[in-house]
C-alpha positions, 0 to 999 in steps of 0.5 A: 480478501475479496476478489474485487480488490486490487493491491497497489504496492508502492516500492522502489526496491525491486527486491522488496517488491518481489518479496512482498508479492511472493509472500502475500501469495504464500499467505493466500492472497490471490488478488491482483497486485499492481507495483509502482516504483515511485511517488509520482507513479502512485499519484498518477495511477490514482489520478488516472483513467484505469483507477476511474474505470476500476471504481466504476466497475466496483473495484476497491484498492488498498495501498502498501506504501513505502516512505523512502521513494524517489520523486515524491516520498511516501509521506507526500503521497499519503498527504495528497491521497488523504487530502483528495476526496476521490482517494481519501477512503483508499486504505493505506498501510505504510510498510517501510524500514523507518521506525522513527516515532515522529514519522510513525505519528505523522503518518497516522496524523495524515491518515494512514490506516496501519504502519508496519516496519520492515525488518532488516533481517531477511527471514523476519521480513518474510514473516512480517509480509506473511502476517500482513497477507493473513491480515489482508485476508480478513480486513474489510476494505470500503467501497471507494465510490 
């Protein structure tokens, strides 16, 4: 993955966040990772000064977004980000335990770029995150300016 891209993980479960970070690194992803713990933190980040400064410096972002989070859930966050001209182009990958076809369809209708179901089995979860890491190494992220 290009160096001028930041990965934002929106995940309220500390254990899942740690596994995601660790296994992305094992897959070769060396980009900076920002961990946010609830939907309001995500929206505040993308509406804040740090995000604007990074954009001015040519930095792009990719968001790994859980659905079940406190304060604002991932679907609300997705809807707000994709409805805002300043954040509409941020690639969003839903990474969640929810495999409900209606929620998967809704997330795609709202503009998510990909949807990944986190397996409950520990080893399978690790494998899914490693594959995500390999994917992130080759994916092209748009300029957000």
